[in-house]
N, C-alpha and C positions, 0 to 999 in steps of 0.2 A: 308413126312408130317412134317410141322412145329410143334415145341413144343407148341408155343403160336401163335395164329393168331387173331388179332383184326380187325374186319371189320365194317366200317361205324359207329363207336361208337359215340353216342350223349348223353350228360349229361347236366342237368340243375339244378339250385338251386331255391328253393322257397323263395320268398321275399315278404315283406309287402309293398305295394305301397301306393299311395295317398288314403286317407280316410281308411287306414287299409286293403284295398282289396289285397288279395294274387295274386301274379303273378310269373311266372317262368322266370328266367334269364338264357339263354343258356350259358354254360361254355365250352363245348367241341362239335365241329361240324364235324361229319363224319370222325373221325380219324381211319386210317387203318395202320397196320404194323405187322411184324412177328418177332419172336425170335426163332432161331434155337438151337438145343441141343449144349451145351458147348459154346455158343456165348455170348458176352456182347453187348447189344444194349443200347446206351445212349439216353435218352430223355432230350433235353436241351431247354432252353428258359428262359425268364424273369419271375418274379413273375406275376401271373395272366395269364400266357400263357396256362394253362390247363394241365401241365405235371403231377403234383401231383394228380389232379382229375382223370386223365386217369389211373394212377397207382392204385389209390384207387378203381376205378371201376373194374379193372381187378381182384382184390382180394376180392371184395364185401364189402369194408369198407368205403363207402361214408358216410359223416355226415348225421344226421337225415333229414336235409332239402335238401339233394342231391337226384336226381332221374335219373335212367338210362332210357332214353327215347327211345333208339333204338340201333340197331347194334348187332353184335355177338362177343362173347369172347370164342374162341375155344381153349381148353386146351387138347392137345393130340387128337384133333378131336371132343371132346365133348363140346357142347355149354353150358357154365355155366352161361350165362348172366341172365337167368331167374330163377336160382336156389334160393331156400329159404335160409335164414341165417343158419338154422339147417343143411341143406344139404351142404352148403359151409364150415361148420366146418370140414367136412371130407376131404376137399381139403387144407384148411389152415394148414400150418405146414407140412403136409404129402407130398403135391405136390408143394405148393407154400409157400416159407418162406418170411418173411418181416423183413427188417432192417430199423426201423424208423429213423427220422432225429435227434431228440433231446434225447440223452441218459439220460439227467437229469430228463426229464418228462415222459420217456417211461418205467421206471422200478418202481415197487411198493416200496415206501420208507420204509414200515413196514414189508417187507418179505426179508429174506436172498436171495442172488442172486441164490444160488443153488436150493432153493425151486422154484424160478420162472422159471429156466431152466427145472426143473423136471416136471412142470405142463403140458407142451406139451406131454411129454412121458406118464404121467398118463392118460391124456385125451384120448390118442390114444392107451392106454393099451399096452405099450411097456415093459412089465416086472413087477416083484414085486418090493417092496420098496428097497430091497438091490440091485437089478439089476439097478434100476433107479439111486440110489445114486452113484453106480460105473460109470454109463454112464455120469452123470453130471460131475464128476471129470475128466473123459476122455475128455469131450468136453471143459472144461476150460483149460486143458492142451493143447488141440489141437489148441485153439485160442491164445495160447502163454501167458497165465497168470501164473506167478510164484506161487509156493505153492498152487496148485489148491484146495487141501483139506481145507486149511485155507480160501481161497477166497470164497469157496462155503458157508461158514458159516457167511460171512460178509454181511453187508447191503450196498445198493447203495452209501450212503453218505460216506462210508469208502473207496471208490475206486475213482481213478482219472477219468477224462472224457474219456481218451483213454481206460481205463480198463472197464468202463461201456459200451462203444461201443463194446468192444470184447465180453462182456456178451450178448449183443443183437444179435451179430453174432452167438454166440453159441446157443441161442434160435432159430434163424432162420434156422440153419443147423442141429438141433438136430435130426430131422426125415429124414435127407438126401433127401430133396425135389429136384425135377427136375428143379425148377425155383426159384431164389431168387430175390425179388424186393428190391432194395436198394434206399431208398428215402432220398437224401441228406445225405448220411451216414457219411460224414466227414466235413460238413460245419462249425461245431463249434469247430474243432480241430486244433491244431498247425500243421505246415507243416510236421514236422518229424513224429508226431503221425499219421497224415493223411496218410503219405506214408506207415507206418507200417500196418495200417488198410486196405488200398487198396492192399498191397502186400498179406496180409492174405486172403482177398477175392479171389485174383488171385490164391493163392496156393490151397485153398479149391476147387476152380473150376477146377483146373488142376487135383486134386486127384480124384474127383468124377464125373466130366463132367457136373456139374450143370451150367445151363445158368443163366445170370444175366441181369435184366432190371434195369439199372442205371439211376435214376432221379436226375438231377443236373443242377444248373445254372453256375457251374464252367467249363468253356470251356477247361481249362488246364487239369482238371481231365478227362473230357470226351475224349479229344484227346489222352491222354496217355493210357487210360484203355479200350477203346471200340473198337469193330470191325466195328460197324455201328452206324450212327447217325440218330436220328429223331429230327428235329428242329421244335419247336412249337411256334406259335404266335397267340394271341387272340383266343385260342381254336382250331386252325387249324394247319395242318402240312404245313410248308413253304418249307421244303426241307428234303430229306432223301437220304442216300447213304453210301458207304464205308467211314470209317473215314478218311483215307488218301486222298481219292478223294475229299471229302468236304474240307479238310484242304488246299489242293493244288489249288482247283478251285471251290469255292462256286458259286452256280448258282443263289441263291436268294440274293437280296440286303440286306435283314434282316440278313441272315447268315453272309454275308461279314462284316456287321456292328458289329455283336457280336464278330467275330474274331478280328476285328480291335480294339475293345474296351477292350478285355481281356488282363489284364496287363501281364499275363504269356506268352501270345502269340505275344505280340507286338515286334516290332523291338527293338534292344537293345539301341537305342538312348534314352537319358534321357530327360525327359520333363523340369526339373528345374535345373539339375546338372550343375556345372561350366564347361565352355568349354575352358577356358584359361589354357594352360599347366603350365604357371608360377604360376597362382593362385592355381592350384591343388597341385603343389609341395610345395608351401608355406603352404597350409592347412594341408598337410600331416606332414610337419615338426612340425606344431603347435600341432596337435593331438597327435603325438608321444611324444612330450615334456610335455604334460599335466600332466601325472602321476608323473614325476620327480619334477615338480614345484608346485604340488597341495598344499603341506603343507605350503609353504612360501607365496603363492600368496593370496592377500586379496582384490585386485582391478582388474577389468577386463582390459585385454590388447587388443590392436588393433590386430585383426586376419586377416592376408592377405588372403582373399578368394574372388572369383569372385562374383559380385553382379548383373550380367546380368539378373538373374531371377527376381530381384526386380525392374527392369526398370531403373536402374541408371548405370553410367559408372563404369567399373571395377576399383577396387582399394581396399586398406585396409579398413576394417570396424571394429568398436568397437564391442565387445561382448555384446549382449543383455542379455544373460544368462550365468553365470559362476557357475559351480558346482564343489566343491573341497572336495575330500576325504569323500564323504557322506556315513554315516553308519546308518542303522536302525536295532535295535535288538528287538526281541519279546521273551517272556517267553513261552516255550513249555514244559509242564511236569516238571516245576521247573528249566529247563535248558535254557540258552540263545540260541536263534536262530537268525542268521544274515540273514535277508531277503535282505539287501543291504549292500555290504561290500567294502568300499573304492572306490566309484564311482566318477569319475571326467570327466568333458567334458565342452566345451564352444560352444555356439551357436552365430555366428556372426549376427549382426543386419541385418534384411531383408532376412535371409536365413532359410532353413529348416534342422533341425537335427533330425534324426530318432534313436529311441531306439528300437532294435529288439531283439527277443528271444522267447523261448517257454514260456508257462504258468508256473508261479513260478520262472521265471528268475529274477524278481525284477524290471522290467521296469515300471509297473504301480505304485508300491510303490515309486519309484524314482520320477515319475511325481507328485505324491501327495505331496511329500516333497518340490518339486520346487514351488508348489502352496500354501504351508503352510496349506494344508489340513491334513498333518501328520507332527509331529515334529521329526526331525532327532535325533538319539542318539548322533551323533557327526558329524563334518563336517560343511560346509557352502554352502549357496546358495545366489548369488547376482543377482538382476534384475536391469538392467540399472545402474550398479555400486553401488547399495544400498544393503547392507546385510539385509536379510529378518528375521534373527533369533530374533532380538530384537524389531521388529516392534509391536506396540500396538495401539489401538484406531484409530485415524484418519489416521495415517501412514499405518496401516494394511489395512484399507478400501481403501486407495489409491492403495495399492498393488493388492487388489482384483479387482479393476477396470482395472489395467494395465495388469493383467494376467487372461485370460478367458479360459474356458474349453468347449470342444465339446465332449460329451459322445459317446460311441459306438452305443447304441441302440436307434434309433430315435423313436421306439415305446414305450419306457419306460422313456425317458428323458423329455418329454413334459407333462405338466399337462392336463389331458383329460377334466377337467372342465372349462378350460379357452379358450377364443377365441385366434386365432393366433395373433391378435393385442395386446391383453393383455399379452401373453407370451413373445413377443418380447419387449414390452414396460417395462416389470417388472424390469429389471436392472436399467433403467433410474429412475423409481420411488424409487427403493431401495437406489440409490446413490444421490437422490435429484437433478437430472439434468433436468433443464428446466421446464416450465409450461406445462399444458396438451396439448395445441395446438402445442407447439414446439416438445413435445415428439411424438405426433402422426405424425407429419411431418417427424421426424427422422425415425420412424418405416416404413413409406411408402417409404422413400428413401432406407432403408436397404433391404426391400422386393424387390424393383426394382433392387438393386445391386446384389442380389442373384437370379435374374431372376424368381421371383414369381409375379403373377398378384395381383393387389390390391383387386380383387374380393375375395381373400382368407382371407382377414382381419377378417371377421366376422365368419369364419368357426371354427370348432373344429378339433383337431388333427386326430380324427378317420375318418374325411372326406378327408384326404390327403393320397397320396401314400407315400411309404417309402422314396423315393428320395426327395419329397416335404417336408416331415417332417425334414429330415436332413438339408435341406436348411433353414428351419425355425430355427433349432438349431444353425446353423452357423450365421444367422442374429442376433439371441439373444446374441450370444457371441460377435459379433462385435458392437452392438448398443452402449455400453458405451465408445467405442474408445480405445480398448486395444492396447498395443504394442506387447504383446506376446500372442499367442494362443496355448494351449495344446490340441492336437487332439488324444484322446485315442481310438484307433481302430475305427476311425470315419467313415470308409467306408467299414468295414468288413462285415456288415450285408446287404449290398446293392448288387443288380444285377450288372453285369459287365458294362452294358451300362450306368446305373445310376451312378455307381462308377466312370466311366470315366468322366461323366459330373461334378461330385463333385470335382474330382481332377483338371479338367480344371478350375473350378470356384475358387478353392483354389489358383491355380497359378495366375489367373487374379487378385484376391484380393491382393495377395502378391506383385505383380508388381505395382498395383495402389496405395496401401496404405502403402507399406514398412513393412508389417507384418513379424514378426519372428514366426516360427512354431517349436514346439517340438512335433514330430510325433511318437506316440507309436503304434507299430504294430508287428504282427507275420508274416505278409504277405510280403515276400521279393520282390515279383513281383510288389507290389504297392510301396514299399519303393524305388525300382529302378526308378520308374517314378517320384516320388515327392521330394526326398531329395537331398540336397547338400552333407551332411556329415552323417556318420552312426557310432553308437556305438553298438556293438553286446554284449548282456548280457547273461550270463549263471551262474546259481546258485548264483545270487546276485553280480557277478563281471563283469566288462567289460573285455572281452577277446580279443577284437580287435576294433580299431577305424581307421577311415580314410575317404577320399572322397568316394562318392558312386561308382564312376567309378573304383577306385582302389580296393574296396572290392569285386565288382562283377567280375572284370577282373583278379585280382590276390589276392584271399583270402589267408591270411597267417596262419590262425588258423584252426585246424581240425574241430572244432565245426562250424565255419562259412561255411566251405566247405560242411559239412553235411546239414546245413540249405539250402544252394543253390541247392544241389543235390536233395533235397526233394520238391522243388518248382514245383507244378503241371504245366504241359506243357513243362517241360524240355525235356522229351522224344519226345513229339510231334514236337518240333522245330527241333530236329535232324533227324526226318524222312525225311525231305526234302533232306538230304544227303544220303538217302537210308538205314538207319538203321531200324531194326525191333523193333516194340513197344513191351512192356511187355505183353499187351493183346494178340498180335499175337503169342508171344512165348508160352503163356499159351494155346492158342487155338491149336497150333501145337502139344503140349504135349497131349492134350485131344484126338486129332484125329489120333495120331500114332497107 
């Protein structure tokens, strides 16, 4: 008997239609799958595919407007689909644990984390107050938090994202359930933290035989960690099967496209990286010499790097961005703290330079100083040969026009009160560029350039998908005609197929317009696809720089190697050579 069997599950959401009349919108159509004891089943698909709705239906946590229209949810043979919320409370935690997606919003900010872990134990009457306190400390220690007695008394805001996610895992496994539903458990985490969290789930599963229903849009994670895959699209199952079989020979065209678009699973050929051996050698010599010459250089030098990506002939290019010995200090508890410490790099015109590293490495602070959104404590930034430190008034406004920013979150970076036309036109109004007809024509041209129909001009951001919103954000950044675009985690919030489309778009724009990109990311799989050169940051310092190919093929620093080893899909790619995945290893340990 399967631990979990879902049969012909159908779910819909109530919506207000025309004239305010209620109607139901189907979201899941006849979905069926099983989960065996000790097994990891990954449900994958794009946003809107129905994967999270399916998981919510299994545990009985559909939103208020969600309705289970039909089907069976058999947990150990008992159909819990028709159970009341009161009866489902006896199942949640005790038999099914949940690890939600967002650790920042899933914990109560006004309660210590130890109290929140203990709530499940109190609800299910698993001992007196002293016993529960002891168990909470054991759980925090089990999920790998240092000083568990101290952590139990801390509030969520006092913990890092990875620590908060470990707390949520402790809540999920507190009652040793037979099944854990992990809904995008690592989507907001850096690759190294992500790997530690996934290793932890594997270890806990190996110890207790708990099965995992893993909901994710990250094909790399699914391929590395699951035994079987369920691929969903538009509320239906497109394909299911053993993970290795799907990886080697996908049967559905949709699955093949997801695999093709996933950066971690794509072939190692680089989309934008230089292909000239001479150019790579020259670029490496330049980046290795940067630190030595940083203090003396005050003007950009010609940097020999291939420009094939920008659609012109190979040859030396002048640097569009020159950063020299940049330092940013903050005061923390009366003591100085260096968030950025002696950072130097150059970005040749028409190329892409990536700053990569974990959260807190200083990459975003560096980008803010490049844009003059933060003032450096010391060091210099030059854009197009012009030092930015002394710019004021009209010259600073010219810099703002030359250097534009695309933010990470397309859901939070667009004004929800404005139409798409007004959002894209706003920089033109702010810089006083053109009259109204000329501005509107420019907006239409940019929307066409980023492959958005003119019919969207009158809509609001809420009416667009995530990928469409990010295209609007890119159009808004390009509308004043910048020379440099800073992309701060610009594709990290997008599904793999939408992400691939945006990366292709960025490459096309760079080739056509000669744009220079400073690309901020913690996702090395994406960096491999888009960048020409890379600087790896750790604790405010650059620990390694070079061409993309060199860093990926021959990383010299231990930190770089650790980042590369943690990229989801690394294990999946090696399974073609016959190696055993971590998920299979854990499965073997459970079944011994």
